[in-house]
C-alpha positions in Angstrom: 20.4 44.0 8.7 17.0 43.8 10.4 13.9 41.6 9.3 10.2 41.9 10.2 9.9 38.8 12.5 6.1 39.4 13.2 5.1 36.3 11.1 6.8 34.1 13.7 5.3 33.3 17.2 7.2 34.3 20.0 7.5 31.6 22.6 9.1 31.2 26.2 10.5 27.6 26.4 12.0 25.9 29.4 14.7 23.4 28.5 16.1 21.2 31.1 18.6 18.5 30.8 18.7 15.7 33.6 17.3 18.4 36.2 14.7 16.3 37.9 12.3 13.2 37.4 10.5 13.2 34.3 7.6 11.3 35.8 7.3 14.1 38.2 6.9 16.6 35.3 4.3 14.3 33.8 2.2 13.9 36.8 2.2 17.6 37.5 0.7 18.1 34.0 -1.6 14.9 33.8 -2.9 15.7 37.4 -4.3 18.9 36.1 -6.6 17.3 33.4 -10.0 15.9 33.8 -9.6 13.8 30.9 -6.5 12.1 30.0 -5.7 9.9 27.1 -2.3 8.1 27.0 -1.0 6.7 23.5 1.4 4.0 24.4 3.8 1.8 22.3 6.4 -1.0 22.8 5.5 -1.9 26.2 5.2 1.5 28.0 3.0 1.7 30.6 4.6 3.7 33.4 2.9 6.8 33.0 -0.4 5.5 33.1 0.2 3.2 36.1 1.8 6.2 38.3 -1.1 8.4 37.3 -3.6 5.8 38.3 -1.8 5.6 41.6 -2.7 9.3 42.0 -6.2 8.5 41.5 -6.1 10.1 37.9 -8.5 8.5 35.6 -6.7 7.5 32.5 -7.7 5.9 29.2 -4.6 4.0 27.6 -4.5 3.4 23.9 -2.4 0.9 22.7 -1.1 0.4 19.4 -2.8 -2.3 17.2 0.5 -4.2 16.9 1.1 -4.3 20.6 0.7 -7.3 22.9 -1.8 -6.4 25.7 -1.1 -9.4 27.9 2.0 -8.0 29.8 0.3 -4.4 30.0 -2.9 -6.0 31.5 -0.7 -8.0 33.7 1.1 -4.7 35.0 -2.4 -3.2 35.7 -3.3 -5.9 38.1 -0.4 -5.0 40.3 -2.5 -2.1 41.5 -5.2 -2.2 44.3 -8.5 -3.1 43.1 -9.9 0.3 43.8 -7.4 1.9 41.7 -7.6 -0.5 38.7 -10.7 1.0 38.0 -8.8 4.2 37.0 -7.4 2.6 34.0 -9.2 1.6 30.8 -7.2 -0.3 28.3 -8.0 -0.2 24.5 -6.2 -1.3 21.5 -6.5 0.5 18.0 -4.4 1.6 15.1 -3.9 5.2 16.4 -1.8 6.2 13.5 -5.2 6.5 11.6 -6.7 9.9 12.4 -10.1 8.6 12.0 -9.6 6.2 14.9 -8.7 9.1 17.1 -12.1 11.1 16.2 -14.3 9.4 18.8 -11.9 10.5 21.7 -11.7 14.1 23.5 -9.2 14.9 26.1 -7.8 17.8 27.8 -4.4 16.0 27.7 -2.8 13.5 25.7 0.5 11.7 26.6 2.5 10.0 24.0 4.6 7.7 25.5 6.9 4.7 24.0 9.2 4.0 21.1 7.1 5.1 18.3 8.1 4.3 14.6 8.7 6.9 12.2 5.0 7.1 11.3 4.8 9.3 14.5 6.3 12.2 12.7 3.9 12.1 9.9 1.7 15.2 9.6 -1.6 13.2 9.3 -1.3 11.5 12.7 0.1 14.8 14.6 -3.0 16.7 13.1 -5.4 14.0 14.4 -3.8 14.5 17.9 -4.0 18.3 17.7 -7.6 17.8 16.7 -8.2 15.8 19.6 -7.3 18.1 22.2 -7.6 21.6 20.3 -11.3 22.1 21.1 -10.3 21.9 24.9 -9.7 25.3 26.3 -6.9 24.0 28.7 -5.7 21.1 26.1 -2.1 19.9 26.5 0.4 17.5 25.1 3.1 15.6 26.8 5.6 13.5 24.8 8.0 11.0 26.3 10.2 9.1 23.9 13.1 6.9 24.5 16.4 8.0 22.9 16.6 5.6 20.1 18.1 6.3 16.6 14.6 8.0 15.5 15.0 10.4 17.8 18.6 11.2 18.2 19.5 11.2 14.6 17.7 14.4 14.0 16.3 16.2 17.1 15.6 19.3 15.3 13.2 17.1 12.8 11.3 15.7 15.9 10.9 19.1 17.5 9.9 21.0 14.4 7.5 18.4 13.5 5.8 19.0 16.8 6.0 22.5 16.5 3.8 22.7 13.4 0.9 21.9 15.8 1.9 22.6 19.2 3.5 25.5 20.9 6.4 24.3 23.0 6.3 25.3 26.7 9.2 22.9 27.8 11.4 20.2 26.6 14.6 18.6 27.4 16.3 15.0 28.5 15.3 13.4 31.5 16.1 9.9 32.6 17.0 8.7 28.9 14.1 10.1 27.6 13.3 13.1 25.4 10.2 15.1 26.7 8.3 17.6 25.1 5.3 19.8 26.6 3.1 21.8 24.4 -0.1 23.4 23.8 -2.1 22.9 20.7 -2.0 26.0 18.2 -5.1 27.9 17.8 -4.8 28.7 14.0 -3.5 26.1 11.5 -3.7 27.8 8.1 -3.0 26.0 5.1 -0.4 28.3 3.7 1.6 28.7 7.2 5.2 28.2 7.4 5.4 24.7 8.0 8.3 24.8 10.5 8.1 28.2 12.2 11.5 29.7 13.4 11.7 31.6 16.5 14.5 32.7 18.7 13.4 30.4 21.5 13.0 27.6 19.4 16.1 27.7 17.7 17.9 28.1 20.9 16.4 25.2 22.6 17.0 23.0 19.8 20.7 23.9 19.8 20.8 23.3 23.5 19.1 20.0 23.0 21.7 19.0 20.4 24.5 20.1 22.4 23.1 17.9 25.2 22.9 15.0 22.8 26.9 15.5 22.3 27.3 15.5 25.9 25.0 12.4 26.4 27.2 10.5 23.8 30.6 11.0 25.2 32.0 9.7 28.4 31.3 11.7 31.8 35.1 12.7 31.8 34.8 14.1 28.3 31.6 16.0 29.5 33.2 17.3 32.6 36.8 18.2 31.0 35.3 19.6 27.6 32.0 21.2 27.9 30.7 23.8 30.3 27.2 24.9 31.3 28.2 28.4 30.5 29.5 27.6 27.0 26.1 26.0 26.2 24.1 29.2 27.5 26.4 31.2 25.6 25.3 29.4 22.2 21.8 29.4 23.0 21.9 33.1 23.6 23.9 33.9 20.3 21.3 32.2 18.2 18.7 33.9 19.9 19.8 37.1 19.6 22.8 37.6 17.3 22.2 35.0 14.5 18.3 35.2 14.5 18.4 37.7 11.5 20.7 35.5 9.4 18.7 32.5 10.2 15.4 34.1 9.1 16.6 35.6 5.9 18.0 32.1 5.0 14.4 30.8 5.7 12.7 33.4 3.4 15.5 32.7 0.8 14.5 29.1 1.1 10.8 29.5 0.8 11.1 31.9 -2.2 13.7 29.1 -4.1 11.4 26.4 -3.2 8.5 28.3 -5.0 10.9 29.0 -8.0 11.6 25.3 -8.0 8.2 24.3 -8.0 7.4 26.5 -10.8 10.2 25.5 -13.0 9.4 21.9 -12.2 5.7 22.2 -13.0 6.7 23.9 -16.4 9.1 21.2 -17.3 6.4 18.4 -16.5 3.9 20.4 -18.8 6.6 20.4 -21.6 7.4 16.9 -21.2 3.4 16.0 -21.3 3.0 18.2 -24.3 5.9 16.5 -26.2 4.7 12.8 -25.4 1.3 13.9 -26.5 2.4 15.5 -29.8 4.8 12.1 -30.2 1.9 9.8 -29.6 -0.2 11.6 -32.2 2.6 11.5 -34.7 3.0 8.1 -34.3 -0.7 7.1 -34.6 -0.9 9.1 -37.7 2.2 7.7 -39.2 0.8 4.4 -38.3 -2.6 5.0 -40.0 -0.6 6.5 -43.3 1.5 3.2 -43.4 -1.7 1.2 -43.1 -3.3 2.8 -46.0 0.0 2.6 -48.2 0.3 -1.1 -47.1 -3.3 -2.2 -47.5 -4.2 0.0 -50.7 -6.1 -1.8 -53.5 -4.6 -2.1 -56.9 -7.1 0.7 -58.1 -5.8 3.0 -55.6 -2.3 2.2 -56.6 -2.9 2.5 -60.3 -4.4 6.3 -59.6 -1.7 7.3 -57.4 0.9 6.1 -59.9 -0.8 8.2 -62.7 -1.0 11.1 -60.7 2.4 11.0 -59.6 3.6 10.6 -63.2 2.1 13.9 -64.2 4.1 15.8 -61.5 7.6 14.4 -62.5 9.3 13.5 -65.9 11.2 10.7 -64.2 8.0 9.1 -62.8 6.4 9.6 -66.3 9.3 7.4 -67.7 8.8 4.7 -64.8 4.9 4.5 -65.2 4.9 1.4 -67.6 7.1 -0.4 -65.3 5.3 0.5 -62.3 1.9 -0.5 -63.6 3.5 -3.8 -64.7 4.7 -4.3 -60.6 1.1 -3.4 -59.5 -0.6 -5.7 -62.1 2.0 -8.6 -60.7 1.6 -7.8 -56.9 -2.2 -7.9 -57.4 -2.3 -11.3 -59.2 0.3 -12.9 -56.7 -1.8 -11.6 -53.8 0.9 -9.4 -52.3 -1.2 -6.3 -52.2 -2.2 -5.9 -48.5 1.0 -6.8 -46.8 3.1 -4.6 -44.9 6.5 -3.6 -46.0 8.7 -5.0 -43.5 9.0 -8.6 -45.3 7.5 -10.4 -42.6 4.3 -11.2 -44.7 1.8 -10.5 -41.7 -1.1 -8.3 -42.5 -1.2 -4.9 -40.9 -4.6 -4.0 -38.8 -6.0 -0.5 -38.8 -5.4 1.0 -35.3 -8.3 2.0 -33.0 -7.3 5.6 -32.4 -9.9 6.6 -29.6 -6.8 7.6 -27.2 -8.7 6.4 -24.2 -7.3 2.6 -23.7 -5.7 1.0 -20.8 -3.7 -2.4 -21.2 -3.6 -4.4 -18.1 -1.2 -7.7 -18.3 -1.3 -10.1 -15.7 1.0 -13.0 -16.0 -0.7 -15.9 -14.0 0.1 -19.7 -14.9 -1.4 -22.1 -12.3 -3.1 -19.4 -10.2 -5.5 -16.4 -10.1 -3.6 -14.0 -7.8 -2.1 -11.5 -10.5 -5.2 -11.7 -12.5 -7.7 -10.9 -9.6 -5.7 -8.0 -8.6 -5.7 -6.3 -12.1 -9.2 -7.2 -12.5 -10.1 -5.5 -9.0 -8.2 -2.3 -10.3 -9.8 -2.4 -13.7 -13.4 -2.7 -12.6 -12.8 0.2 -10.4 -11.3 2.2 -13.3 -14.3 1.7 -15.2 -16.6 2.9 -12.2 -14.4 6.1 -11.9 -14.5 6.8 -15.8 -16.9 4.6 -17.8 -15.1 6.1 -21.2 -11.9 4.1 -20.6 -11.5 1.1 -22.9 -10.1 -1.6 -20.8 -8.0 -4.4 -22.6 -6.4 -7.3 -21.0 -3.5 -9.6 -22.3 -3.0 -12.6 -20.2 -1.3 -15.9 -19.8 -4.2 -17.1 -17.5 -6.3 -19.7 -18.4 -9.4 -17.9 -16.8 -10.3 -16.0 -20.0 -13.9 -16.0 -19.1 -13.4 -13.9 -16.0 -12.1 -11.1 -18.3 -15.0 -11.6 -20.4 -17.8 -11.7 -17.8 -16.5 -8.1 -16.7 -17.4 -7.0 -20.2 -13.8 -6.2 -20.9 -11.7 -7.3 -24.3 -9.1 -9.8 -23.8 -6.3 -11.5 -25.4 -4.7 -14.8 -24.5 -1.2 -16.5 -24.7 -0.8 -19.5 -22.8 1.7 -19.7 -20.0 5.0 -21.3 -21.3 4.6 -24.3 -18.8 1.7 -25.3 -21.0 3.7 -25.7 -24.2 5.8 -28.7 -25.0 9.0 -28.7 -22.9 11.2 -28.4 -26.4 9.9 -24.8 -26.5 12.8 -22.6 -25.2 11.9 -19.3 -23.2 13.7 -17.4 -26.0 11.0 -18.9 -28.5 8.1 -18.2 -26.1 9.1 -14.5 -25.2 9.3 -13.8 -28.8 5.7 -15.1 -29.0 4.8 -12.7 -26.3 6.5 -10.0 -27.7 4.7 -10.5 -31.0 1.3 -10.9 -29.3 1.7 -7.4 -27.3 3.1 -5.3 -30.1 0.2 -6.4 -32.2 -2.2 -5.5 -29.4 -0.6 -2.3 -28.5 -0.4 -1.6 -32.4 -4.3 -2.1 -32.6 -5.1 -0.4 -29.4 -2.5 2.3 -29.1 -3.0 2.3 -25.2 -1.6 5.3 -23.3 -0.9 3.0 -20.2 0.2 -0.4 -19.7 -0.4 -1.8 -15.9 1.6 -5.2 -15.4 1.0 -7.5 -12.4 3.5 -10.3 -12.2 6.4 -11.5 -10.0 9.0 -10.7 -12.7 8.7 -8.8 -16.0 9.2 -11.1 -19.0 11.7 -10.3 -21.5 8.9 -10.2 -24.2 7.0 -7.8 -22.2 10.0 -5.4 -21.6 10.7 -5.5 -25.7 7.3 -4.5 -26.5 7.3 -1.7 -23.8 10.5 -0.5 -25.1 9.1 -0.1 -28.7 6.0 2.1 -28.0 7.0 5.7 -27.6 5.3 7.8 -24.9 3.6 4.8 -23.1 3.0 5.0 -19.5 4.3 1.7 -17.7 3.0 1.0 -14.2 4.2 -2.2 -12.3 1.8 -3.4 -9.7 4.2 -5.2 -7.4 3.8 -7.1 -4.1 6.4 -6.2 -1.6 6.5 -9.5 0.7 9.4 -11.4 -0.5 11.6 -14.0 0.8 15.0 -12.8 2.0 17.4 -12.6 -1.1 14.6 -12.5 -3.5 13.9 -8.7 -3.4 17.0 -7.8 -4.9 16.6 -9.8 -8.1 13.1 -8.4 -8.6 13.8 -4.7 -7.8 16.5 -4.7 -10.7 13.5 -4.7 -13.3 11.8 -1.6 -11.9 13.9 0.6 -13.9 11.8 -0.7 -16.9 8.8 1.1 -15.6 7.5 4.5 -14.9 5.7 3.8 -11.7 5.6 1.0 -9.4 2.4 0.5 -7.0 3.3 -1.6 -4.1 -0.1 -3.4 -2.3 0.7 -3.4 1.3 0.2 -6.3 4.0 -2.4 -6.3 6.6 -1.2 -4.4 9.6 1.6 -2.8 7.8 2.3 1.0 7.4 0.1 1.2 4.4 -1.2 4.5 4.0 -0.9 6.1 0.6 2.4 7.4 0.5 5.1 8.0 -2.4 8.8 7.1 -2.2 10.5 7.9 -5.5 9.2 6.0 -8.0 7.1 3.6 -5.7 3.6 4.1 -4.4 2.8 2.1 -1.2 -1.2 1.5 -1.0 -3.5 -0.9 1.2 -3.8 -4.5 0.0 -5.8 -4.8 -3.3 -9.2 -6.7 -3.2 -11.6 -8.0 -5.7 -14.7 -7.1 -3.7 -15.9 -4.4 -1.4 -17.8 -5.3 1.9 -20.9 -4.1 0.6 -20.8 -6.4 -2.3 -20.8 -9.7 0.0 -23.8 -11.7 0.0 -25.6 -11.8 3.6 -25.3 -14.6 5.9 -28.9 -15.6 6.0 -29.3 -15.6 2.5 -26.3 -17.9 2.0 -27.6 -20.4 4.7 -30.8 -20.6 3.2 -29.2 -21.1 -0.3 -27.2 -23.8 0.8 -29.9 -25.5 3.2 -27.6 -25.2 6.3 -29.6 -26.3 9.4 -30.2 -23.8 12.2 -27.3 -23.5 14.8 -24.8 -25.3 12.8 -21.4 -23.5 12.5 -20.0 -23.0 8.9 -16.2 -23.4 8.3 -14.7 -22.7 5.0 -11.5 -24.6 4.0 -9.2 -23.6 1.2 -6.0 -25.6 1.5 -5.9 -27.5 -2.0 -7.1 -31.0 -2.8 -4.4 -32.7 -4.1 -4.2 -35.5 -1.5 -7.8 -35.1 0.1 -8.1 -39.0 -0.1 -4.9 -39.6 1.8 -5.5 -40.1 5.3 -2.2 -38.3 6.3 -2.6 -35.2 4.4 -3.4 -32.1 6.2 -6.6 -31.5 4.7 -7.7 -35.0 5.5 -6.6 -34.8 9.2 -8.3 -31.3 9.2 -11.5 -32.6 7.9 -11.7 -35.7 10.2 -11.2 -33.2 13.3 -13.7 -30.6 12.0 -16.4 -33.2 11.4 -15.9 -34.8 15.1 -18.0 -31.8 16.0 -21.8 -32.4 15.4 -22.3 -28.6 15.1 -19.9 -28.0 12.3 -20.7 -27.8 8.3 -17.8 -27.6 6.1 -17.6 -25.7 3.0 -14.3 -26.5 0.7 -13.2 -24.2 -1.7 -12.2 -25.0 -5.1 -10.2 -23.1 -7.6 -12.4 -22.5 -10.8 -9.3 -23.5 -12.9 -8.1 -26.5 -10.8 -9.1 -30.1 -11.0 -12.7 -31.0 -9.3 -12.7 -33.0 -6.2 -14.4 -36.2 -5.8 -16.1 -35.6 -2.5 -19.0 -38.0 -0.9 -19.2 -36.9 2.8 -21.8 -35.7 5.1 -21.9 -32.2 6.1 -19.4 -31.2 3.6 -19.9 -29.5 0.2 -17.5 -27.8 -2.2 -17.8 -24.3 -3.7 -16.5 -23.6 -7.1 -17.3 -20.0 -7.9 -15.5 -16.8 -8.4 -14.8 -15.0 -6.2 -15.6 -17.4 -3.6 -15.0 -14.6 -0.8 -18.6 -13.5 -1.8 -19.9 -15.9 0.7 -17.5 -14.9 3.4 -20.3 -13.4 5.6 -21.7 -16.7 6.1 -18.8 -18.3 7.7 -17.9 -18.9 11.5 -14.4 -19.9 10.7 -11.8 -20.1 7.7 -9.0 -22.4 7.5 -6.7 -21.5 4.8 -3.0 -21.0 3.6 -1.7 -17.4 3.6 -1.5 -16.7 -0.2 -1.6 -12.9 -0.6 -5.4 -12.6 -2.1 -7.1 -15.2 0.3 -5.5 -13.8 3.5 -6.4 -10.4 3.0 -9.9 -11.3 2.0 -10.2 -13.0 5.3 -8.8 -10.1 7.3 -10.6 -7.3 5.5 -14.0 -9.1 5.7 -13.3 -9.9 9.3 -13.6 -13.7 9.4 -11.7 -15.7 12.5 -9.2 -17.8 10.7 -6.7 -20.6 11.2 -3.7 -20.2 9.1 -1.4 -22.6 7.8 1.4 -20.8 5.6 2.7 -22.5 2.7 6.5 -22.4 3.4 7.5 -23.9 -0.2 7.0 -20.8 -2.2 9.6 -19.3 -4.4 9.4 -15.7 -3.3 6.3 -15.2 -1.3 6.9 -15.1 2.7 3.7 -16.6 3.7 5.1 -17.3 7.3 5.6 -13.6 7.9 2.2 -12.9 6.7 0.5 -15.3 9.0 2.4 -14.1 11.9 1.0 -10.7 11.4 -2.4 -11.8 11.9 -1.4 -14.1 14.8 0.2 -11.3 16.8 -2.7 -9.1 16.3 -5.2 -11.9 17.8 -6.9 -12.3 14.2 -6.0 -15.8 13.7 -4.5 -18.9 15.1 -1.3 -19.7 13.0 -0.3 -23.6 12.9 3.0 -24.7 11.1 3.2 -28.5 10.3 0.0 -29.2 12.3 -1.3 -32.5 13.5 -4.5 -33.9 14.7 -4.3 -32.6 18.3 -3.0 -29.2 17.1 -6.1 -28.8 14.7 -8.5 -30.0 17.9 -7.2 -27.5 19.8 -7.2 -24.6 17.5 -10.7 -25.3 16.2 -12.1 -25.5 20.0 -10.4 -21.9 20.5 -11.6 -20.5 17.3 -15.1 -21.5 17.7 -15.4 -20.5 21.2 -18.1 -17.5 21.1 -15.7 -15.0 23.1 -12.5 -15.7 21.0 -14.4 -15.9 17.9 -15.8 -12.4 18.5 -12.3 -10.9 19.5 -10.7 -12.6 16.4 -13.4 -10.8 14.2 -12.8 -7.6 15.7 -8.9 -7.9 15.5 -9.1 -8.9 11.8 -11.4 -5.9 10.7 -8.8 -3.6 12.7 -5.9 -4.9 10.4 -7.4 -3.4 7.2 -9.5 -0.1 6.5 -9.4 0.4 2.9 -9.3 -1.4 -0.4 -5.8 -0.7 -2.3 -7.9 -1.4 -5.8 -9.8 1.9 -5.2 -6.5 3.9 -4.4 -4.8 2.5 -7.5 -7.6 3.1 -9.8 -7.9 6.4 -8.9 -4.0 7.3 -9.6 -4.3 5.5 -12.9 -7.1 7.7 -14.0 -6.0 10.7 -12.4 -2.6 10.4 -14.3 -4.2 9.3 -17.6 -6.4 12.7 -17.4 -3.3 14.8 -16.7 -1.6 13.3 -19.9 -4.4 14.2 -22.1 
């Protein structure tokens, strides 16, 4: 059976397996380009060095998490006149916007890239970079690691979406690919276009991998080159029609599957909406019946007796019961026997309930406030309600949100059991949910309490979201993940320098780190210095390490302050928590800052010394302040050491563990050096591009709208 193959490109692809030096192939392509860009990872610099030796001008862009020192040392091995041929830069080139400022006739991708290399956004960015050049070309050189060898067809097909292959193969323990940018990338194109040459090439590569994975003896004894060519030809000729037929079937079945899935989702949403409306109506009826006045009940009983002989006979007894209930104050109580009063629900169908569970800190509350204030900006009609265990209720109220509060269990007498406290939490939340009838509940906490879970289960049609940080110490993550099944969605705020592009994996959506403020909301440097009367030329250092032992000369913060104040050009600001104990400080060139959020003043600081709790750390990176980080290693679940090392390895911070006076002296000297300070500021800004609070707010609003 013959099929029309006109939708597919016809390509002539050369496939070679260990037939010559891969570097020679790269050089022959690279030497033709007037402008050449190398994107490198995992220490690879070989192509850049060899091309520079051939007097080729090269710009090498290094991944943001790569160490530059070893590469710089390799460049210094070149003769001085050739060193000018190489320009070394460091950016997060997985972000497409980072590549927009570059133009090149040829791009070489070299090094062991992560799986983000195969994301469409990155490859599309590379395509855009060279597509405007008439003779633009792409060269790929990847070591044969698991990411490449596990599914070589996926690698080739990903590249094939944007680049027409001219040659590919394996040389010198590397996979290589040469291609030219496709001239047309229509939105409805077949994502992985199938051609006879491409199929033959992929099968040849897969067969070659089999050869590479067995011993040389087995290769010589069992696999012949003629057999390999025969397989390729068979795919290219005999089996092409079958493959194309299956591709079209898969395409049609995918369309049918999407249609059925969409219809199913619509029906589920309609059912959930009807269920919610029914429950609200029933709730109102129960309220009217339970809270009716004696006059209403007497009228209802008389009207009922006229419709039924049985009710007419029982009318005197019913009137007597109404009289007794009214006299004893029982009217207005709900019928479940608890004695509590039923409150009429606020039925506006536009409420979102945020539930942060802070005890001593502000982290969970701050994240949900950051999201909630952006939800309100996106859709001012949304009713924002908070229920929290945090003592910082005034922060909720100053945002204009309605708030309910139940103190944390740690504030109750020790005789109160966890079961008792969870019972109180359940009753509180059930009451709030009953009154406001929210469509969505957003929880932020390390672990969902039993009372929270019980109250969520009782409300039908409630959309449940967990904002759950992912940086846990080893052995803690499994316990936390066991509770994810209680929620419909899990939003995971990322870590600076991680793979935080908005992506969905099952019920989880990974976002950028969540911050309360955006950059444009910070006070400017000069106005803050004037406000605090900081003398001209003084360097301002912000310290936030906790103040429990500030008067102990052997404490970390006391040692730090002593080293900072040895410098005559330093003015110190110590950050206090608004819910913590106040410090009694009487020192020259030192003031305390007790505001919320303290980060609104970060533009004014030349250096920040802090622990690496989630919120403060990411504020420091997002606002680009050079820092000395002292991770708290005694937290229950939060891995502050790993977080600090991200910034340290990126050159954005200096990491100290159990520091002494000499450690502080050296770190302060290095961080306040003008050149180092400027580099640390730039590297910190490079670790974070977006505020995840905006991403989460948009998802919450978009899905609420979709459910209405």
